[in-house]
Backbone as CSV, one residue per row, in Angstrom:
resi,resn,N_x,N_y,N_z,CA_x,CA_y,CA_z,C_x,C_y,C_z
1,UNK,5.946,0.201,17.673,4.522,-0.154,17.464,4.398,-1.201,16.340
2,UNK,3.695,-2.278,16.724,3.729,-3.446,15.810,2.768,-3.190,14.690
3,UNK,3.169,-3.371,13.441,2.312,-3.264,12.274,2.263,-4.645,11.636
4,UNK,0.996,-5.202,11.447,0.935,-6.511,11.033,0.847,-6.515,9.466
5,UNK,0.504,-7.580,8.955,0.512,-7.852,7.368,1.296,-9.113,7.034
6,UNK,2.129,-8.814,6.175,3.142,-9.949,5.865,4.235,-9.925,6.893
7,UNK,4.225,-9.175,7.918,5.324,-8.941,8.808,5.409,-7.483,9.294
8,UNK,6.339,-6.972,9.882,6.430,-5.573,10.378,6.651,-4.754,9.111
9,UNK,6.078,-3.581,9.027,6.315,-2.709,7.877,6.365,-1.260,8.316
10,UNK,7.201,-0.473,7.733,7.087,1.042,8.055,5.878,1.655,7.605
11,UNK,5.100,2.313,8.450,3.907,3.067,8.002,4.182,4.520,7.624
12,UNK,3.215,4.940,6.682,3.269,6.461,6.480,2.240,6.957,7.342
13,UNK,2.037,8.232,7.450,1.118,8.919,8.232,-0.198,9.123,7.508
14,UNK,-1.332,8.874,8.283,-2.634,9.222,7.827,-2.814,10.562,8.112
15,UNK,-4.188,10.993,8.001,-4.458,12.426,7.879,-4.759,13.171,9.110
16,UNK,-5.482,12.473,10.102,-6.071,13.336,11.269,-4.910,13.459,12.188
17,UNK,-4.772,14.785,12.643,-3.575,15.243,13.397,-3.681,14.767,14.776
18,UNK,-4.914,14.770,15.461,-4.935,14.265,16.875,-5.189,12.888,16.957
19,UNK,-5.791,12.168,15.911,-6.010,10.738,15.924,-5.371,10.116,14.655
20,UNK,-4.098,9.961,14.629,-3.527,9.591,13.399,-3.805,8.063,13.026
21,UNK,-3.936,7.811,11.790,-3.924,6.475,11.261,-2.773,6.180,10.540
22,UNK,-2.269,5.035,10.639,-0.997,4.626,10.060,-1.243,3.672,8.800
23,UNK,-0.391,3.926,7.861,-0.703,3.012,6.719,0.659,2.699,6.081
24,UNK,0.607,1.848,5.034,1.915,1.415,4.348,2.648,2.543,3.906
25,UNK,3.929,2.444,3.851,4.764,3.613,3.463,4.642,3.823,1.898
26,UNK,4.911,5.092,1.526,4.773,5.383,0.095,5.795,4.692,-0.826
27,UNK,6.865,4.258,-0.271,7.904,3.605,-1.065,7.616,2.029,-1.216
28,UNK,6.752,1.565,-0.252,6.053,0.318,-0.777,6.420,-1.020,-0.006
29,UNK,7.647,-1.039,0.700,7.925,-2.354,1.188,6.832,-2.769,2.234
30,UNK,6.275,-3.944,2.079,5.337,-4.479,3.064,5.943,-5.323,4.133
31,UNK,7.120,-5.754,3.958,7.889,-6.683,4.951,9.065,-6.019,5.466
32,UNK,9.299,-5.925,6.765,10.410,-5.313,7.439,11.189,-6.553,8.049
33,UNK,12.037,-7.127,7.380,12.874,-8.221,7.804,14.219,-7.804,8.348
34,UNK,14.478,-8.218,9.595,15.803,-7.790,10.181,16.550,-9.066,10.617
35,UNK,16.302,-10.138,9.950,17.040,-11.395,10.220,18.130,-11.557,9.226
36,UNK,19.416,-11.581,9.884,20.539,-11.672,8.953,20.773,-12.894,8.134
37,UNK,20.063,-13.925,8.556,20.210,-15.296,7.788,19.356,-15.160,6.557
38,UNK,18.525,-14.179,6.321,17.694,-14.079,5.053,18.466,-13.624,3.998
39,UNK,17.862,-13.657,2.805,18.640,-13.390,1.552,18.866,-11.794,1.430
40,UNK,18.231,-10.992,2.259,18.428,-9.653,2.250,17.737,-8.931,3.480
41,UNK,18.325,-7.734,3.758,17.684,-7.004,4.906,17.082,-5.802,4.441
42,UNK,15.739,-5.589,4.860,15.089,-4.318,4.393,15.423,-3.329,5.463
43,UNK,16.089,-2.205,5.096,16.408,-1.126,6.138,15.372,0.092,5.788
44,UNK,14.355,0.204,6.751,13.413,1.394,6.514,13.204,1.951,7.830
45,UNK,12.895,3.227,7.889,12.610,3.831,9.032,11.177,3.595,9.473
46,UNK,10.850,3.290,10.732,9.500,3.209,11.147,9.166,4.491,11.885
47,UNK,8.022,4.533,12.564,7.688,5.756,13.397,8.501,5.713,14.670
48,UNK,9.115,6.743,14.867,9.920,6.940,16.177,8.995,7.309,17.284
49,UNK,8.980,6.509,18.327,7.946,6.802,19.480,8.753,7.280,20.675
50,UNK,8.161,8.321,21.155,8.795,8.825,22.389,7.514,9.268,23.318
51,UNK,7.399,8.490,24.396,6.147,8.826,25.174,4.904,8.780,24.292
52,UNK,4.119,9.829,24.458,2.981,9.814,23.644,3.142,10.644,22.403
53,UNK,4.390,10.996,21.907,4.607,11.726,20.788,5.203,10.842,19.798
54,UNK,4.689,11.068,18.408,5.090,10.183,17.343,5.800,11.196,16.411
55,UNK,6.886,10.783,15.876,7.613,11.445,14.721,7.558,10.597,13.546
56,UNK,6.795,10.936,12.496,6.673,10.017,11.364,7.804,10.470,10.431
57,UNK,8.559,9.541,9.963,9.597,9.738,8.895,9.225,8.968,7.618
58,UNK,9.001,9.632,6.612,8.769,9.011,5.257,9.971,9.040,4.610
59,UNK,10.612,7.772,4.522,11.981,7.647,4.102,12.135,6.527,3.086
60,UNK,13.340,6.473,2.541,13.678,5.365,1.621,13.521,3.958,2.220
61,UNK,12.946,3.024,1.547,12.841,1.650,2.126,13.464,0.905,0.961
62,UNK,14.844,0.467,1.223,15.520,-0.252,0.163,16.122,-1.522,0.670
63,UNK,15.700,-2.677,0.118,16.312,-3.820,0.491,17.774,-3.901,0.262
64,UNK,18.605,-4.223,1.202,20.011,-4.237,1.165,20.584,-5.594,1.033
65,UNK,21.359,-5.987,0.009,21.898,-7.471,-0.118,22.767,-7.679,1.132
66,UNK,22.963,-8.883,1.473,23.800,-9.299,2.546,25.216,-8.818,2.303
67,UNK,25.995,-8.569,3.401,27.265,-8.179,3.354,27.502,-6.726,2.787
68,UNK,26.486,-6.088,2.673,26.545,-4.610,2.231,25.988,-3.714,3.276
69,UNK,26.691,-2.643,3.590,26.283,-1.797,4.644,25.057,-0.983,4.280
70,UNK,24.095,-0.997,5.225,22.789,-0.289,4.885,23.104,1.185,4.773
71,UNK,22.429,1.776,3.728,22.575,3.201,3.472,21.925,3.910,4.585
72,UNK,22.385,5.188,4.773,21.655,5.928,5.875,20.459,6.549,5.179
73,UNK,19.239,6.426,5.858,18.025,6.829,5.317,17.907,8.386,5.109
74,UNK,17.370,8.766,4.082,17.089,10.172,3.741,15.627,10.457,4.101
75,UNK,15.484,11.500,4.931,14.221,11.966,5.371,13.537,12.894,4.376
76,UNK,12.363,12.538,3.822,11.703,13.237,3.030,10.799,14.150,3.710
77,UNK,9.997,13.737,4.601,9.003,14.465,5.326,9.014,14.055,6.865
78,UNK,8.804,15.121,7.660,8.792,14.741,9.030,7.468,15.454,9.529
79,UNK,6.573,14.665,10.235,5.382,15.121,10.879,5.487,14.881,12.366
80,UNK,5.269,15.795,13.113,5.274,15.675,14.537,3.831,15.992,15.110
81,UNK,3.266,15.071,15.889,1.910,15.310,16.473,1.785,14.502,17.626
82,UNK,0.735,14.791,18.406,0.389,14.009,19.620,-0.598,12.892,19.268
83,UNK,-0.310,11.682,19.507,-1.045,10.589,19.131,-1.826,9.933,20.358
84,UNK,-2.898,9.341,20.035,-3.611,8.472,21.030,-2.865,7.270,21.257
85,UNK,-2.788,6.722,22.466,-2.207,5.514,22.714,-3.158,4.389,22.305
86,UNK,-2.627,3.215,21.983,-3.396,2.130,21.486,-2.592,1.249,20.633
87,UNK,-3.193,-0.028,20.453,-2.325,-0.851,19.644,-2.667,-0.781,18.221
88,UNK,-1.959,-1.375,17.431,-2.137,-1.294,16.009,-2.824,-2.561,15.545
89,UNK,-3.820,-2.519,14.575,-4.481,-3.610,13.958,-4.370,-3.556,12.516
90,UNK,-4.222,-4.840,12.014,-4.168,-5.013,10.539,-5.405,-5.236,9.821
91,UNK,-5.638,-4.523,8.782,-6.837,-4.683,8.036,-6.499,-5.106,6.514
92,UNK,-7.488,-5.700,5.957,-8.859,-5.966,6.235,-8.961,-7.130,7.215
93,UNK,-10.165,-7.032,8.054,-10.580,-8.217,8.842,-11.387,-8.993,8.008
94,UNK,-10.989,-10.140,7.683,-11.743,-11.223,6.836,-12.399,-12.240,7.630
95,UNK,-13.498,-12.804,7.140,-14.102,-13.994,7.846,-13.033,-15.009,7.958
96,UNK,-13.168,-15.819,9.111,-12.246,-16.865,9.414,-12.319,-18.043,8.406
97,UNK,-11.274,-18.349,7.860,-11.270,-19.559,6.832,-10.164,-20.639,7.441
98,UNK,-10.949,-21.698,7.944,-9.993,-22.731,8.657,-8.780,-23.133,7.756
99,UNK,-7.788,-23.195,8.321,-6.624,-23.648,7.668,-5.947,-22.837,6.561
100,UNK,-6.542,-21.555,6.428,-6.025,-20.637,5.403,-5.396,-19.366,5.941
101,UNK,-4.467,-18.881,5.276,-3.886,-17.651,5.512,-4.894,-16.669,5.833
102,UNK,-4.790,-15.717,6.831,-5.761,-14.747,7.321,-6.059,-13.721,6.190
103,UNK,-5.161,-13.576,5.204,-5.406,-12.627,4.144,-5.549,-13.178,2.789
104,UNK,-5.928,-14.443,2.659,-6.282,-15.017,1.460,-7.692,-14.674,0.946
105,UNK,-7.834,-14.564,-0.296,-9.154,-14.203,-0.755,-10.132,-15.345,-0.768
106,UNK,-11.394,-14.941,-0.733,-12.405,-16.116,-0.929,-12.495,-16.646,-2.326
107,UNK,-12.127,-17.867,-2.640,-12.048,-18.264,-3.929,-13.345,-18.363,-4.717
108,UNK,-14.421,-18.360,-3.904,-15.922,-18.289,-4.441,-16.447,-16.971,-4.530
109,UNK,-15.637,-15.870,-4.430,-16.236,-14.522,-4.384,-16.832,-14.225,-5.829
110,UNK,-17.965,-13.544,-5.884,-18.571,-13.196,-7.242,-17.644,-12.245,-8.014
111,UNK,-18.023,-12.110,-9.303,-17.337,-11.190,-10.138,-17.716,-9.770,-9.644
112,UNK,-16.910,-8.740,-9.798,-17.191,-7.404,-9.230,-18.284,-6.849,-10.128
113,UNK,-19.227,-6.218,-9.563,-20.209,-5.536,-10.348,-19.745,-4.509,-11.367
114,UNK,-20.324,-4.381,-12.479,-19.942,-3.301,-13.454,-20.582,-1.974,-13.002
115,UNK,-19.707,-1.028,-13.171,-20.244,0.349,-12.848,-19.931,1.374,-14.027
116,UNK,-20.680,2.357,-14.169,-20.356,3.386,-15.197,-18.968,3.967,-15.081
117,UNK,-18.227,4.020,-16.124,-16.901,4.554,-15.902,-16.936,6.015,-15.508
118,UNK,-16.049,6.570,-14.824,-16.050,8.022,-14.374,-15.674,8.899,-15.684
119,UNK,-15.729,10.214,-15.389,-15.403,11.165,-16.543,-13.971,10.989,-16.746
120,UNK,-13.549,10.366,-17.883,-12.119,10.072,-18.218,-11.466,11.356,-18.455
121,UNK,-12.149,12.430,-18.696,-11.362,13.790,-18.878,-10.611,14.233,-17.604
122,UNK,-11.032,13.808,-16.514,-10.395,13.944,-15.163,-9.359,13.041,-14.706
123,UNK,-9.139,12.205,-15.599,-8.148,11.034,-15.363,-7.057,11.137,-16.316
124,UNK,-5.744,10.528,-15.975,-4.779,10.473,-16.945,-4.001,9.236,-16.826
125,UNK,-3.242,8.898,-17.891,-2.373,7.622,-17.851,-1.222,7.794,-16.952
126,UNK,-0.846,6.739,-16.272,0.358,6.653,-15.450,1.158,5.426,-15.771
127,UNK,2.401,5.375,-15.554,3.201,4.274,-15.749,4.156,4.070,-14.752
128,UNK,4.277,2.776,-14.216,5.323,2.481,-13.232,6.774,2.723,-13.817
129,UNK,7.677,3.113,-12.924,9.009,3.417,-13.378,10.021,2.438,-12.703
130,UNK,9.542,1.708,-11.631,10.565,0.814,-10.968,10.731,-0.504,-11.907
131,UNK,11.854,-1.011,-11.846,12.138,-2.101,-12.866,12.094,-3.515,-12.102
132,UNK,11.772,-4.389,-12.826,11.605,-5.823,-12.428,11.914,-6.801,-13.596
133,UNK,12.623,-7.902,-13.356,12.741,-8.860,-14.454,11.497,-9.450,-14.821
134,UNK,10.386,-9.326,-14.183,9.073,-9.926,-14.452,8.143,-8.926,-15.189
135,UNK,8.386,-7.595,-15.002,7.513,-6.694,-15.473,8.264,-5.457,-16.058
136,UNK,7.957,-5.122,-17.239,8.698,-4.021,-17.925,7.954,-2.697,-17.494
137,UNK,6.733,-2.754,-17.264,5.942,-1.679,-16.689,4.438,-1.876,-16.538
138,UNK,3.802,-1.090,-15.813,2.227,-1.253,-15.691,1.721,0.155,-16.029
139,UNK,0.752,0.152,-17.039,0.128,1.457,-17.338,-1.385,1.438,-16.685
140,UNK,-1.875,2.553,-16.336,-3.155,2.552,-15.653,-3.610,4.034,-15.640
141,UNK,-4.931,4.310,-15.301,-5.530,5.610,-15.081,-5.811,5.917,-13.667
142,UNK,-5.414,7.136,-13.337,-5.723,7.793,-12.074,-6.278,9.088,-12.135
143,UNK,-7.080,9.685,-11.152,-7.493,10.978,-11.363,-6.121,12.150,-11.516
144,UNK,-6.360,13.178,-12.088,-5.247,13.986,-12.413,-4.631,14.515,-10.987
145,UNK,-5.406,14.485,-10.018,-4.904,15.106,-8.728,-3.790,14.214,-8.008
146,UNK,-3.690,12.952,-8.515,-2.634,11.991,-7.918,-1.273,12.262,-8.675
147,UNK,-0.309,12.447,-7.844,1.031,12.653,-8.451,1.863,11.545,-7.984
148,UNK,2.916,11.031,-8.806,3.735,10.017,-8.425,4.740,10.450,-7.347
149,UNK,5.112,9.524,-6.549,6.116,9.858,-5.542,7.529,9.861,-6.168
150,UNK,8.215,11.004,-6.004,9.457,11.104,-6.723,10.544,10.351,-6.008
151,UNK,11.111,9.273,-6.830,12.015,8.469,-6.171,13.447,8.705,-6.722
152,UNK,13.642,9.748,-7.468,14.825,9.891,-8.204,16.052,10.124,-7.170
153,UNK,15.743,10.701,-6.033,16.828,11.012,-5.039,17.038,9.850,-4.183
154,UNK,16.384,8.802,-4.323,16.434,7.810,-3.449,17.300,6.590,-3.973
155,UNK,18.115,5.869,-2.974,18.850,4.763,-3.562,17.992,3.712,-4.279
156,UNK,18.522,3.393,-5.470,17.666,2.392,-6.406,18.263,0.964,-6.196
157,UNK,17.447,-0.048,-6.266,17.701,-1.414,-6.128,18.655,-1.760,-7.395
158,UNK,19.733,-2.385,-7.095,20.739,-2.814,-8.306,19.966,-3.837,-9.221
159,UNK,20.375,-3.918,-10.468,19.769,-4.739,-11.413,20.057,-6.274,-11.069
160,UNK,21.012,-6.406,-10.134,21.432,-7.788,-9.639,20.633,-8.150,-8.469
161,UNK,19.680,-7.337,-7.920,18.931,-7.668,-6.769,18.108,-8.978,-7.093
162,UNK,18.249,-9.962,-6.297,17.543,-11.316,-6.639,16.127,-11.293,-6.360
163,UNK,15.294,-11.542,-7.365,13.859,-11.645,-7.161,13.531,-13.206,-7.154
164,UNK,14.050,-13.737,-6.071,13.872,-15.160,-5.878,13.659,-15.368,-4.267
165,UNK,13.251,-16.506,-3.956,12.951,-16.891,-2.488,11.683,-16.289,-2.134
166,UNK,11.612,-15.992,-0.767,10.223,-15.577,-0.281,10.349,-14.235,0.520
167,UNK,11.330,-13.395,0.137,11.508,-12.199,0.917,11.709,-11.068,0.106
168,UNK,11.561,-11.223,-1.203,12.164,-10.218,-2.267,11.122,-9.172,-2.727
169,UNK,9.906,-9.093,-2.014,8.929,-8.139,-2.507,9.474,-6.693,-2.738
170,UNK,8.975,-6.053,-3.737,9.388,-4.682,-3.956,8.237,-3.788,-4.412
171,UNK,8.424,-2.549,-4.240,7.479,-1.543,-4.737,7.771,-1.170,-6.209
172,UNK,6.546,-1.171,-6.952,6.593,-0.675,-8.342,6.300,0.748,-8.503
173,UNK,5.939,1.474,-7.336,5.573,2.860,-7.378,4.243,3.201,-6.548
174,UNK,4.287,4.430,-6.226,2.986,4.930,-5.533,2.709,6.331,-5.935
175,UNK,1.444,6.613,-5.883,0.896,7.916,-6.352,0.019,8.450,-5.248
176,UNK,0.051,9.867,-5.003,-0.443,10.537,-3.775,-1.231,11.765,-4.220
177,UNK,-2.355,11.922,-3.497,-3.028,13.221,-3.607,-3.249,13.615,-2.259
178,UNK,-2.668,14.954,-1.925,-2.587,15.554,-0.673,-3.421,16.802,-0.784
179,UNK,-4.464,16.933,-0.094,-5.326,18.026,-0.245,-4.763,19.373,0.160
180,UNK,-4.738,20.391,-0.514,-4.207,21.631,-0.094,-4.737,21.985,1.370
181,UNK,-3.930,22.642,2.143,-4.240,23.009,3.502,-5.613,23.745,3.534
182,UNK,-6.363,23.356,4.381,-7.668,23.828,4.598,-7.902,24.360,6.057
183,UNK,-9.016,24.990,6.383,-9.423,25.373,7.601,-9.827,24.259,8.511
184,UNK,-10.218,23.063,7.856,-10.653,21.987,8.500,-9.652,21.469,9.494
185,UNK,-10.183,20.616,10.505,-9.237,19.975,11.544,-8.287,19.005,10.734
186,UNK,-8.732,18.412,9.792,-7.998,17.325,9.111,-7.625,17.685,7.777
187,UNK,-6.704,17.071,7.193,-6.211,17.306,5.727,-6.268,15.954,5.088
188,UNK,-7.077,16.001,3.907,-7.131,14.679,3.221,-5.913,14.209,2.511
189,UNK,-5.643,12.990,2.661,-4.578,12.240,1.901,-5.027,10.921,1.394
190,UNK,-4.831,10.793,-0.060,-5.207,9.512,-0.629,-4.023,9.105,-1.397
191,UNK,-4.166,7.754,-1.531,-2.863,7.148,-2.283,-3.150,5.871,-2.994
192,UNK,-2.314,5.505,-4.018,-2.427,4.155,-4.622,-1.027,3.560,-4.874
193,UNK,-0.838,2.360,-4.509,0.402,1.812,-4.621,0.389,0.337,-5.387
194,UNK,1.433,-0.082,-5.926,1.591,-1.262,-6.712,2.882,-2.054,-6.097
195,UNK,2.764,-3.352,-6.025,3.976,-4.168,-5.573,4.026,-5.408,-6.376
196,UNK,5.139,-5.955,-6.326,5.399,-7.338,-6.993,6.151,-8.131,-5.967
197,UNK,5.933,-9.344,-5.857,6.543,-10.261,-4.899,6.009,-11.714,-4.945
198,UNK,6.605,-12.475,-4.030,6.289,-13.871,-4.130,5.119,-14.464,-3.425
199,UNK,4.414,-13.551,-2.804,3.273,-14.053,-1.984,1.954,-13.623,-2.479
200,UNK,0.971,-14.549,-2.686,-0.241,-14.165,-3.169,-1.196,-14.008,-2.083
201,UNK,-1.632,-12.793,-1.672,-2.542,-12.549,-0.639,-2.984,-10.933,-0.677
202,UNK,-3.961,-10.755,-0.037,-4.270,-9.265,-0.040,-3.270,-8.346,0.619
203,UNK,-2.993,-7.314,0.003,-2.306,-6.145,0.593,-2.945,-5.803,1.856
204,UNK,-2.244,-5.375,2.955,-2.714,-5.138,4.198,-2.333,-3.705,4.758
205,UNK,-2.995,-3.158,5.674,-2.604,-1.832,6.172,-2.706,-1.923,7.702
206,UNK,-1.733,-1.491,8.457,-1.671,-1.346,9.914,-2.191,0.027,10.392
207,UNK,-3.075,0.051,11.217,-3.763,1.186,11.715,-3.745,1.356,13.156
208,UNK,-3.271,2.575,13.690,-3.423,2.839,15.070,-3.774,4.299,15.357
209,UNK,-4.643,4.556,16.359,-5.398,3.712,17.159,-6.444,2.772,16.216
210,UNK,-6.778,1.704,16.776,-7.632,0.785,15.968,-8.844,1.430,15.677
211,UNK,-9.333,1.585,14.392,-10.540,2.101,14.000,-11.545,0.870,13.828
212,UNK,-12.693,1.225,13.368,-13.785,0.258,13.225,-13.923,-0.170,11.820
213,UNK,-13.908,-1.357,11.372,-14.229,-1.780,10.083,-15.760,-1.796,9.866
214,UNK,-16.210,-0.985,9.096,-17.703,-0.757,9.015,-18.387,-1.648,7.815
215,UNK,-17.557,-2.022,6.858,-18.019,-2.869,5.875,-16.879,-3.678,5.127
216,UNK,-17.289,-4.750,4.405,-16.307,-5.609,3.677,-16.983,-6.292,2.656
217,UNK,-16.291,-6.199,1.408,-16.703,-6.880,0.330,-15.714,-7.522,-0.545
218,UNK,-15.817,-8.792,-1.000,-14.806,-9.379,-1.830,-15.527,-9.649,-3.155
219,UNK,-14.655,-9.554,-4.260,-15.193,-9.942,-5.547,-13.912,-10.131,-6.379
220,UNK,-14.094,-10.588,-7.544,-13.071,-10.902,-8.547,-13.234,-10.059,-9.835
221,UNK,-12.117,-9.610,-10.361,-12.062,-8.604,-11.507,-11.025,-8.912,-12.467
222,UNK,-11.198,-8.762,-13.769,-10.204,-9.039,-14.844,-9.333,-7.840,-14.776
223,UNK,-8.048,-8.067,-14.529,-6.918,-7.039,-14.631,-5.947,-7.448,-15.566
224,UNK,-5.865,-6.671,-16.653,-4.893,-6.930,-17.761,-5.013,-8.390,-18.254
225,UNK,-6.233,-8.976,-18.276,-6.561,-10.305,-18.863,-6.414,-11.280,-17.801
226,UNK,-6.151,-11.049,-16.572,-6.012,-12.082,-15.475,-6.975,-11.759,-14.378
227,UNK,-7.641,-12.785,-13.867,-8.761,-12.564,-12.860,-7.925,-12.321,-11.462
228,UNK,-8.261,-11.032,-11.021,-7.714,-10.693,-9.663,-8.794,-10.813,-8.554
229,UNK,-8.213,-11.109,-7.350,-8.905,-11.055,-6.218,-9.014,-9.628,-5.621
230,UNK,-10.166,-9.178,-5.246,-10.458,-7.836,-4.888,-11.187,-7.739,-3.534
231,UNK,-10.730,-6.785,-2.766,-11.293,-6.582,-1.452,-11.614,-5.107,-1.265
232,UNK,-12.828,-4.711,-0.825,-13.194,-3.304,-0.610,-13.797,-3.190,0.844
233,UNK,-13.077,-2.264,1.677,-13.561,-2.137,2.977,-13.301,-0.684,3.467
234,UNK,-14.151,-0.351,4.456,-14.134,0.987,4.962,-13.779,1.013,6.442
235,UNK,-12.880,1.919,6.853,-12.611,2.112,8.314,-13.048,3.364,8.786
236,UNK,-13.532,3.412,10.022,-14.081,4.572,10.653,-13.389,4.854,11.915
237,UNK,-12.795,6.034,12.113,-12.102,6.436,13.348,-12.936,6.812,14.445
238,UNK,-12.581,7.189,15.606,-13.200,7.520,16.802,-13.986,8.700,16.628
239,UNK,-13.803,9.614,15.678,-14.623,10.824,15.465,-15.618,10.696,14.281
240,UNK,-15.521,9.391,13.744,-16.613,9.121,12.650,-15.979,9.432,11.269
241,UNK,-14.776,9.853,11.017,-14.168,10.011,9.807,-13.890,8.678,9.144
242,UNK,-14.292,8.497,7.961,-14.200,7.173,7.246,-13.108,7.233,5.938
243,UNK,-12.469,6.196,5.857,-11.513,6.071,4.779,-11.829,4.696,3.988
244,UNK,-12.034,4.754,2.711,-12.258,3.665,1.915,-11.017,3.083,1.157
245,UNK,-10.989,1.799,1.304,-9.797,1.024,0.838,-10.308,0.069,-0.200
246,UNK,-9.338,-0.111,-1.251,-9.621,-1.198,-2.315,-8.163,-1.828,-2.504
247,UNK,-8.128,-3.166,-2.212,-7.032,-3.988,-2.448,-7.201,-5.074,-3.341
248,UNK,-6.107,-5.490,-4.067,-6.146,-6.569,-4.965,-4.949,-7.242,-5.136
249,UNK,-4.918,-8.610,-5.599,-3.797,-9.120,-5.897,-4.074,-10.307,-6.993
250,UNK,-3.147,-10.583,-7.846,-3.301,-11.564,-8.929,-2.045,-12.136,-9.335
251,UNK,-2.003,-13.306,-9.874,-0.938,-14.132,-10.267,-0.257,-13.714,-11.681
252,UNK,1.084,-13.445,-11.619,1.610,-13.077,-12.871,2.190,-14.290,-13.528
253,UNK,2.811,-15.131,-12.813,3.314,-16.467,-13.169,3.500,-17.193,-11.896
254,UNK,3.931,-18.478,-12.119,4.102,-19.403,-10.839,5.160,-18.669,-9.866
255,UNK,4.593,-18.441,-8.678,5.515,-17.751,-7.659,5.751,-16.335,-7.831
256,UNK,5.023,-15.561,-8.618,5.193,-14.210,-8.756,3.805,-13.648,-8.694
257,UNK,3.545,-12.595,-7.830,2.195,-11.924,-7.764,2.398,-10.489,-7.812
258,UNK,1.307,-9.888,-8.331,1.187,-8.367,-8.240,0.218,-8.068,-7.363
259,UNK,0.326,-6.887,-6.637,-0.762,-6.420,-5.743,-0.951,-4.850,-5.771
260,UNK,-2.047,-4.418,-5.393,-2.335,-2.999,-5.391,-3.178,-2.533,-4.301
261,UNK,-3.009,-1.387,-3.793,-3.922,-0.925,-2.777,-4.130,0.548,-2.906
262,UNK,-5.425,0.940,-2.866,-5.680,2.376,-2.948,-6.500,2.764,-1.705
263,UNK,-6.386,3.975,-1.292,-7.265,4.403,-0.188,-7.620,5.858,-0.301
264,UNK,-8.772,6.237,0.058,-9.233,7.706,-0.067,-10.239,8.081,0.989
265,UNK,-10.004,9.108,1.799,-11.022,9.469,2.838,-12.368,9.908,2.230
266,UNK,-13.435,9.791,2.889,-14.678,10.324,2.438,-14.557,11.873,2.113
267,UNK,-13.758,12.564,2.916,-13.754,13.987,2.833,-13.271,14.471,1.409
268,UNK,-12.613,13.539,0.746,-12.194,13.915,-0.604,-13.020,13.436,-1.669
269,UNK,-14.052,12.645,-1.308,-15.080,12.077,-2.332,-14.419,10.825,-2.677
270,UNK,-15.301,9.914,-3.361,-14.758,8.547,-3.698,-13.779,8.640,-4.825
271,UNK,-12.833,7.772,-4.885,-12.008,7.365,-6.090,-12.350,6.035,-6.522
272,UNK,-12.664,5.888,-7.858,-13.001,4.574,-8.344,-11.661,3.781,-8.736
273,UNK,-11.238,3.174,-7.582,-9.982,2.334,-7.853,-10.327,1.117,-8.599
274,UNK,-11.551,0.644,-8.663,-11.865,-0.539,-9.436,-11.723,-0.116,-10.966
275,UNK,-12.058,1.158,-11.290,-11.725,1.542,-12.668,-10.354,1.649,-12.916
276,UNK,-9.537,2.117,-11.955,-8.027,1.899,-12.106,-7.545,0.613,-12.396
277,UNK,-8.058,-0.425,-11.724,-7.678,-1.823,-11.894,-8.077,-2.329,-13.163
278,UNK,-9.306,-1.824,-13.624,-9.765,-2.297,-14.974,-8.925,-1.709,-16.107
279,UNK,-8.415,-0.467,-15.907,-7.566,0.127,-16.912,-6.219,-0.302,-17.034
280,UNK,-5.820,-1.246,-16.206,-4.370,-1.621,-16.150,-3.890,-2.524,-17.320
281,UNK,-2.754,-2.275,-17.805,-2.096,-3.099,-18.790,-0.702,-3.525,-18.238
282,UNK,-0.496,-4.635,-18.060,0.784,-5.275,-17.477,1.678,-5.455,-18.810
283,UNK,2.884,-4.800,-18.853,3.773,-5.010,-19.897,4.843,-6.050,-19.403
284,UNK,5.006,-6.963,-20.226,6.056,-8.050,-19.768,7.306,-7.812,-20.675
285,UNK,8.432,-8.198,-20.069,9.748,-8.036,-20.788,9.699,-8.705,-22.208
């Protein structure tokens, strides 16, 4: 099942059992490169498809240097369900910009509107744990219901992993809120993730079956003293369930970009990811 964006990427599973939506994996790689002539190969499991059944495997996504055998993936979660057939579409769907990358921001977008901060008593500080030679860490606020994805049992990138070229993008961490099982047909799942890499463009999400994008707004927001490009959009599935997305990217230095993506279904209530971006502090080495 093709997933667009910066290339193919392994999706994680969205919430509706009979009409699943697919999103970027919790471990964060947005590019799935299987060409041996590149500087590294990203070995990740995608959704295993068999007839109309999908088995989603949320597994380690670890770039493997050339000439090194790829590690066997460890399965953290397996979800089995019947999925609707249909193609995957990459979001956000932006207005056509002649000669530009399909996911580049509008350079003339207005500043993001100010809004009253949420009740900070229900939020807590978080810090990235993944290492990079460009970032010592990123601190930010998220609601207390969001828990970091535990990466301790997963293979870690070596300190010698080259952060050069055009294919070295890596995850800096992800945080998840999974609603306790309810009697409703669906179970709410929300997430927030951070990435660092060489490409400046909006983070994307591949979704299947294709939902309807019901709104789109772009703006610019100061993140840790740097003006970031922000996109806000909402997707609605075939039964009317909506999920709100907030994506952003900003330049750290020449050829190095940070990006973030948060999503939350309406059933869980809104999460002010703009407040999360405003609260960020990027710590340099």
